N, C-alpha and C positions, 0 to 999 in steps of 0.2 A: 220093635223099638217103640211104635206110638202108642202101645197098650202101657209101656212103662210110663211113658212121656204123661198120658190121659189120666194116667195113677199118681202121679206126683203132684199133677192139676187140683186134681181133687179128692185129697188129703188136705191140703189145704182149704180146700169146701165144705170139707168134713168139722177141721178144727172150727170153725167159721171164722176166719179172718175175710175170705174172700167169698163174695157172693157167688162167682167165678171169670172164666182165663179164657185166654187162647191165645196157643205156645207153636211157634215157629221153629227148628230144627231145621238147615239146609249145610249139605256140604256138594258145592257143583247142583248137577241135576236132581240130586239124591235129596226129597223133601219133603220133612216130616210134622205136620202138622196136630195136633191136639187141643179138643175141646175141656172143659167141664161145668157142672157150674149152671147159673140162668143170669138169664142178663137187668134184672131183677131181683131180692131178698124173697123168696118166697113166691115169687112170681109163677106166672105160667111158662115165658115164653124161653124155653133152653136153650145157652148157649152155642153158636154156630158161626162157622168160621167165618163167616161173611158178617155178623157183629163188630158195628162201630164204639170204638172207643175213644172217647176225649184221650190224646195222646200228649201234652203235655209239654213239658221240656223238651220229649225228641221230633221237637219241631225246632230245631235249632240247624239243624245239620241241613235241613229240609230251605230253612230262610238263608242258611251259607251256602247252599247252592246255586240258589237263584240268583244273588250277590257274584256267582263263580262268575255265570254265566253274562251280567250286564259289565263284569271286569273283560271278559273274553270280547264283549261288543264293543269295546270302548271308551262305556258309558259312563262307565267310572273307574280308576285305578286305586295302587294298595296308596298310596302314598298322598293321597285328594285330599286335603283337610273340607273335613264334614260341614263347613259354614258355607260350601256354592252351596248346598242344597240344605243344610240345616241353618239358617241364618241366626237362628235364634238361639243358638249353641255354639255362636261367636264371642270367643273373650272369654272361656270362664276362669273364676279363680279357684285356685283350692286351698285347703285347711293347711295350714302350718305343720302340723304332727295329726296323724290319721286320730289318732281319742281324741283331740282339739274342738275347741268352740266351733259351731261355725262361722262365729262373726271373727275369728283370728281365721285371715287370710291372706296368700301373696296370688302372683298372677300367675298362668301360667307360662311356661319357658318355650314348648312351643305347639303350631293348631294339634288338635285332636285328626286324624286321620283317617281311611275307610278301614285301613290294617289294623288302627286301635279296634276299631267294634269287630271286627272280625277275631282278632286274640284274647277282647275279654281285657286291654289292656290299658281304656279311654278313662276311668277315672270314676267312675258309674258306677257304685252291684254293690255288693257284700260277699264278706267272705266269713273267718275263719269271726270275728268279733261283731255283734248285732250292738254292740249299746254303743258303738261312735258315735257321735254325736250326728256325722253327717249322713249317715248310714239310715239311723232312724227317721230321719227328714226324709226320705224314699217312703216309708211307710207311713208317718204321720201326713203326705201330703196326697196319698195315695195315688205316690206313681205306681208302688206293686201293688196292684190289685189280681193275688190268686183266687183260681177255680171263682171267679166272679166277672165274666167278661164285658156283660151289663152293666155297669162301675164306672167302667172305665169310661173319661175324656176324650173329645174330639181327638186326634194328632196335632192340630196345632196349641188348645189349651196345653196339652199333656204336655206338650213343648216346652211351651210356658214356662209350668212350675215345674217341670224338671232344673230350666235353667238358673231359677232362684235357690238350688241345691248346690255347694259349692263341691267338685271333685275331692274321694278321698285319696289321693295322689297323681304325681306327674302324668300326663298322659305317656303312656307306655313303662311308666315306672312300676303298679302295681297288678295281680289280677281280681279280678272282681267281676263274682256272679249277676248274670239274667240282663240288669239293666239293657246291658248293650247291644244285647237281639233286638229289643223294640226299638229304641233309637235305630237302628239297621233296619228294622223293618219300614221304619217312616220314609227313610232316607231312599232308599229300593225305589218307592211308591214314586218318591218325589220326580227322580234319579230317570222313571221312565215314566212318569209322567201319567200313568193310571195305578188304581186300587190294588194296593197287595195283593186279596185274593183274585182278584182278574191276574197280574204280572205273576203269580205261582201258580198260576193254573196255563195262562196261554205259555209257561216256558218249561215248568215242571209235570202238573195232574197230568196233563192232556198227553202228550207226548209219550207218557209211561202206561198210561191206561187206568189212572187213577182217579176211577169214578168213581166215589164215595170217600175219599180224602177234599178239605175244606176246614173255613172256618163257622161254618153253624150246618145242621142236618134237616134238611129240608122234611117236609111235613109226610110224604110217601116213603119216608124211610124211620121214622119214629120208632117202628115197627123193631126196629132194627139195633135202635142206637139203647146204650149200656145206663144205667143208673150212675150217681156217685160215690163212697161213701168217707168214712170217718171211720177208726176202729177205738171206740167206747171202752171204760169199766162194763159195763152191763153189755156190747158186741156192738154191731157195726151199728152205725149211725151216715139215715139218710143228707147229703150232703147237695146234690144236686140229682134232678129225674130228671128222665126222659126229655121231658116240653120246659127242659128249664132255657139254661142260660144261652142253651148252644142253639133255642130255636129259630132264628135269625141272627144275622150278619152284624156283631156288634161296629158300634164307629169306633172303635181302635183296635182293627184286627191283630192283635199278636204274634209279634216273629218271633216270640221267648217260649211262648207254649198253646199257640190258641186254636191249635191244629183239632180237626177229628180225624179218624183212620179204618182199615181193617188191616188184621197182619198179611192179607195179598196185597194191598195196595202201598205197605209200607214195605212191604221184601220186593215189589219192583222197582222202589225207587233205592232202598239204602244195599241194595248188591250189584250196582253200579257203578258200587266206589267199592269194588272189588279189580285185584289188576286184571287188567287185559279185557273185563265188561264193557258191552257199546252201552253207551248210555247220552244225558246230552252233554254232562261236563268232558273237556278235553284230558287225555291223559297225566297232563302237567296240576291242571287245577284240581285233578284228585287229588294227588303226590298233596298239594301245596296245602290242603284242604286236610289232608290226615295224617301232616308230619304238627310235631311237639314243636312249638315258638315259642316256650319261656322257658328261663333261667331256673337252675337250681333254686331258688332264694322265692322267685315267682311264687313256685311249687310249694313249695312250705308254705308260704304264706298263707297260698289257697287249699291249705290240705284238709278242711271241715266237708270241703265239694271233690276236692279232686285223690280224696286218698292215696295220695302219693303218685299219679299219675301225673304227665301231662298231659298238656292243651292243644288243640289244633284250628280248624274253623270250628265252630257249631258244637263242640265237639271233645272227651278226653282220647286220650293218647297212651295204651298204661305203653311204660319207662322199664315198668320193673312188677317181676313175677312172685307180686304179695303173695297170693291166691292161686289156688288151680284155673280159675278162668285168667290169670292176669297172663294175657302172651303176647309179647312184645310187638308194638304194632296193634295190635287190636284200636279200634276207632268206634266211635258211639257214646250212646251216654244213656243214663236215666229220667222221665216223667215224674212226677209227685203227683200224680191220678194213677201208679204201681205201674207203671210199664218202662221197657227197658229196650233199645236196639242196638246190637252189636259188629259188624262187619272185622274177621281177623285176616289182613291180609298173606299171612304165611301158610293158610292151610282152603284159603276159598269157604273161608265158611259163615254162614250169617245165621246170630240167635235173637230173637222176636220176640218179647214178652207184653202182651198184654192182658193186665188186669185192674179191677173197678175198684181197689183201697188206696188213698190220700198216704202218702206218705208222710212221718211225722218229724224226720228229721233227714241230712244226706245220707246216712245209715240204707242200707240196702234194708230193705224188706227182707223176711225171715224167705219167702216165695222166690223172689231174685237170684237169691244166694244159692236156694236148691236148684233154681232154675237153670244158673251158671253151674253150675256144679255137673247134674247134671248131661249137661250140654256138652262138658268140658276134653 
């Protein structure tokens, strides 16, 4: 089986769509790992099982798990208004219509809660239509900075800038992607009274032995860090070298997509979300995290990203078998740097794919689709 998985990865290396990749398929204790390519295009270092990748948005489930631990501790609660820790975001205004101007506003009907952040229904973010003025303001003000952690402003300034952008919908009304995880990361750091990297290390990374996971890659591990590319008309183009944006901890550690990790580190985390697994979270926290919380209308409005599926805390939840790999209850997510990780509670399975070519849209990369079909 491993030879078949390696051949699949090597096929995409041969096509020139990736420089390399690492993939894992696990069914209980039966773990299959394959590698192909190199850490840099044309470079001398072959890809290895312990190669380090920017995992992008599969950071979100790890952040959500950190939030669940603080909820279990009683430090934060689902119904708590976020203004308790983020006074900068108290009393937000809402655009009268999603496609309306940013100065045609109405007041929020209720406070934004912690659960609104967990379910991506606070009112900030983006979904199917990027032309909405309030969505455009997130990018124009630099609140969203994909693949550029060193360009992000410190949390205090970031929150001030965000507070000037109105909500696209009333709290709890509309599913919108990404921004809520960054807000949640700042909230968790303030609630725990420690920087987010230290909090996640103390509560998640260290207990699970995730020694290569964090918001930066130390100098002595750069030889294992992969380069990041985009796919251009003339082939792969370098976006970020190993000694680039992740060579030091940024001023704003992004809970939405800032982590680096390895396939074994991420397996150590995500496997704890399977039924009966031991891990830092209680079974009830795992259940709530991996349960769809959206209405049918909210799923439809977020179809560009959700592809017809639901949303738990930090990741999607399959509710419809639209493809062979869509198994009811499958939980996980994809990362814009060409990563993906899912657990399938019904079969006790885990699939993880780490590659180094950035996605250009929410549509899966051909490699991702081929990998999921292989693992199904």
